[in-house]
C-alpha positions as CSV (number, residue, x, y, z in Angstrom):
1,M,152.4,62.7,163.6
2,V,152.5,60.2,161.1
3,D,149.0,59.6,161.4
4,H,148.8,63.6,160.8
5,L,151.0,63.5,157.8
6,K,148.7,60.5,156.0
7,E,145.4,61.9,156.6
8,D,146.6,65.3,154.9
9,E,147.6,63.2,152.1
10,R,144.2,61.8,151.8
11,S,142.7,65.1,152.0
12,R,145.0,66.3,149.4
13,T,144.1,63.5,147.1
14,D,140.3,63.7,147.3
15,L,140.4,67.5,146.9
16,M,142.2,66.9,143.5
17,P,139.8,66.4,140.0
18,E,140.2,63.3,138.5
19,P,141.6,63.7,135.5
20,V,139.7,63.6,132.1
21,P,141.0,60.5,129.8
22,Q,142.3,61.4,126.5
23,R,140.4,59.1,124.5
24,E,137.1,60.9,125.6
25,R,138.4,64.4,125.3
26,S,139.1,63.1,121.7
27,L,135.8,61.6,121.5
28,A,134.2,64.6,122.2
29,R,136.2,66.9,120.0
30,L,135.0,64.5,117.1
31,Q,131.6,64.2,118.2
32,G,131.4,68.1,117.7
33,A,132.6,68.4,114.5
34,P,129.6,67.8,112.4
35,W,127.9,70.0,114.1
36,L,130.4,73.0,113.3
37,L,130.3,72.0,109.8
38,V,126.5,71.8,109.4
39,I,126.5,75.3,111.3
40,V,129.3,76.9,108.6
41,L,127.3,75.3,106.0
42,L,123.8,76.4,106.9
43,A,125.5,80.2,107.2
44,A,126.9,80.1,103.5
45,V,123.7,78.9,102.3
46,A,122.1,81.8,103.8
47,W,124.4,84.5,102.9
48,L,124.3,83.3,99.1
49,G,120.9,83.8,99.7
50,W,120.1,87.0,100.7
51,R,123.1,87.9,98.2
52,A,120.9,86.2,95.0
53,F,117.4,87.2,96.3
54,L,117.5,90.3,98.6
55,Y,121.1,92.0,98.3
56,E,121.0,95.3,95.9
57,E,123.9,97.7,95.5
58,E,122.3,100.7,97.0
59,G,121.8,103.8,95.0
60,D,122.0,101.2,91.7
61,V,119.1,102.6,89.7
62,V,119.7,100.3,86.9
63,A,120.0,96.9,89.0
64,S,117.1,98.1,90.8
65,A,115.3,98.6,87.3
66,M,116.3,95.4,86.1
67,L,114.7,93.6,89.1
68,A,111.3,94.7,88.3
69,F,112.2,93.4,85.1
70,E,113.1,89.8,86.1
71,K,109.9,89.7,88.2
72,Q,108.0,90.3,85.1
73,N,109.9,88.1,82.6
74,S,107.2,88.9,80.2
75,L,104.5,91.1,79.7
76,T,101.1,91.5,77.6
77,V,100.8,94.9,76.9
78,F,98.5,94.7,74.6
79,S,95.2,93.0,73.3
80,S,92.9,93.1,70.0
81,R,89.8,92.0,69.8
82,F,88.4,92.3,66.2
83,E,86.0,89.9,63.8
84,V,87.3,88.2,60.5
85,V,85.5,87.7,57.2
86,A,86.7,84.4,55.6
87,E,85.0,82.9,52.4
88,S,85.4,79.8,50.5
89,V,83.7,78.0,47.5
90,S,83.5,73.7,47.2
91,T,82.5,72.7,43.6
92,P,82.5,69.0,43.5
93,S,83.8,67.1,40.1
94,V,83.4,63.9,38.4
95,G,86.5,62.5,37.1
96,P,88.2,65.9,35.3
97,F,85.0,67.8,34.8
98,D,83.6,70.0,38.0
99,I,79.7,70.5,38.4
100,D,79.5,73.9,38.9
101,A,75.2,73.1,39.3
102,L,76.5,71.9,42.7
103,Q,78.7,74.1,43.8
104,S,78.2,75.5,47.5
105,R,79.5,78.5,48.9
106,Q,80.0,79.4,52.9
107,A,80.9,82.7,54.6
108,M,82.3,82.7,58.2
109,I,82.5,86.0,60.3
110,V,84.2,85.1,63.5
111,P,85.9,87.0,66.9
112,T,89.5,86.8,66.9
113,T,92.0,87.7,69.9
114,V,95.7,88.7,69.3
115,E,97.9,89.5,72.1
116,Y,101.1,91.6,72.2
117,R,103.6,90.5,74.4
118,L,107.4,91.7,75.4
119,D,110.1,88.9,76.3
120,L,111.6,90.7,79.4
121,S,113.8,87.9,80.1
122,G,117.0,88.6,77.3
123,M,117.5,92.0,79.0
124,D,120.8,93.6,80.2
125,R,122.5,96.5,81.4
126,G,123.3,97.4,77.9
127,E,119.9,98.4,77.9
128,F,119.2,100.9,80.3
129,A,121.2,104.3,81.0
130,W,120.9,106.2,83.7
131,D,121.2,110.4,83.9
132,A,121.9,110.8,87.5
133,E,122.1,114.6,87.3
134,G,119.0,114.9,85.4
135,Q,117.0,112.1,87.4
136,V,116.8,110.7,83.1
137,L,116.5,106.5,83.0
138,D,116.7,105.6,79.1
139,V,115.1,102.4,78.4
140,T,115.7,100.3,75.2
141,I,113.0,97.3,74.7
142,P,113.0,94.2,72.5
143,G,110.4,94.2,69.7
144,L,106.7,93.3,70.4
145,R,105.9,89.2,70.0
146,I,102.4,88.7,68.2
147,S,100.6,85.6,69.3
148,R,99.0,82.9,67.1
149,P,95.3,84.3,67.2
150,N,93.0,82.8,68.9
151,I,90.1,81.8,66.4
152,D,86.7,81.8,68.2
153,E,84.9,79.7,65.9
154,A,82.5,78.3,68.8
155,A,81.0,82.3,68.3
156,A,81.3,82.3,64.5
157,R,78.5,83.2,62.4
158,Y,77.9,80.9,59.2
159,F,76.8,81.3,55.5
160,T,76.0,78.4,53.1
161,E,74.7,78.6,50.1
162,G,73.8,76.3,47.4
163,V,71.5,73.6,46.3
164,Y,73.1,70.3,48.6
165,V,76.1,70.7,50.2
166,S,77.5,67.7,51.1
167,R,78.9,66.3,54.3
168,D,82.1,66.3,53.1
169,A,81.6,69.8,51.1
170,S,80.7,71.6,54.4
171,T,84.0,70.0,56.3
172,S,86.0,71.1,53.1
173,L,84.4,74.8,53.6
174,S,85.0,74.7,56.9
175,T,88.3,73.9,57.0
176,S,89.4,76.0,54.2
177,N,87.3,79.2,56.3
178,S,89.5,78.5,59.5
179,R,92.7,79.0,57.3
180,I,91.9,82.0,55.7
181,A,90.6,83.5,59.4
182,E,94.1,82.5,60.9
183,R,95.7,84.2,57.7
184,R,93.4,88.0,57.7
185,A,94.0,87.7,61.5
186,R,97.9,87.3,61.3
187,E,97.6,90.5,58.6
188,F,95.6,92.5,60.3
189,A,97.2,92.1,63.7
190,R,100.3,93.8,62.0
191,N,98.5,96.3,60.6
192,P,100.7,99.5,60.8
193,E,97.4,101.6,63.1
194,V,96.8,98.6,65.0
195,L,100.9,98.1,65.6
196,G,101.2,101.4,66.6
197,L,98.6,101.3,69.6
198,A,100.7,98.5,70.6
199,R,103.5,99.8,70.9
200,T,102.2,102.9,72.3
201,A,100.7,100.7,75.1
202,A,103.9,98.9,75.7
203,K,106.1,102.2,76.1
204,D,103.1,103.2,78.7
205,A,103.5,99.9,80.9
206,I,107.0,99.7,81.0
207,R,107.1,103.1,82.3
208,Q,104.6,102.7,85.1
209,N,106.5,99.2,85.9
210,L,109.6,101.1,86.3
211,A,108.8,104.2,87.8
212,I,106.5,103.2,90.7
213,P,109.1,100.4,91.6
214,L,112.2,103.2,91.4
215,Q,109.8,105.6,93.6
216,V,109.1,103.0,96.1
217,A,112.7,102.3,96.1
218,G,114.0,105.6,97.3
219,F,115.1,107.3,94.2
220,G,112.4,110.0,93.8
221,D,110.4,110.8,90.5
222,V,112.5,109.2,87.8
223,T,111.3,109.9,84.3
224,V,111.3,106.9,81.9
225,N,112.2,107.5,78.7
226,V,111.2,103.8,76.4
227,R,112.1,103.4,73.1
228,F,112.1,99.6,71.0
229,A,115.5,99.1,69.6
230,G,116.4,100.8,66.1
231,E,114.2,103.4,67.3
232,E,115.4,107.1,67.7
233,Q,114.1,108.3,71.5
234,E,110.9,110.2,71.6
235,P,111.8,113.7,72.3
236,Q,110.1,114.8,75.4
């Protein structure tokens, strides 16, 4: 009988799981904590990236328009290529006296390119007005920025006259003509007729850059009215 009881006790003892030491359980928790922290950080980064780059408020036309502008940042809307004529005279002198007989003259006809750009980076919601009932978006854009004239002196044509044109005189004439050509190019770029063409091109470019993305985004055929700051809205 006693032997049977001892065998039963040994059987129950063999079937019971061995207890896990408290130290090992604590160590397992400590080892798993860094991985949990990494997972939380990855989830936070993913959410922030989605919020910053992919999230758009549903039905927000202005937000969609601003997103289209953010992708453009700076937009070249018009380029004008024309020729500029510059002419300079060089008269050598001896002391206070000019020697008119050795006077030289040079004329230069040079191709020039000027670009007209819009800086869209500073635009905010205040420049947009959305009429949901009429499906009309009014946009106010900043003034045009005119680039520095690109004087293509490699393609210039020169006409020089004079009994004797020294190297110094030739250098002086070329330098002077370059300055004159740039000044006249700037004046031409601000000609009201040329500037009017550039402004019209800018408005057309903004309409195209907004109407198509808004249509793709599901807003339908949106009418985009564009005007420059300080300018009255054109009648449609």
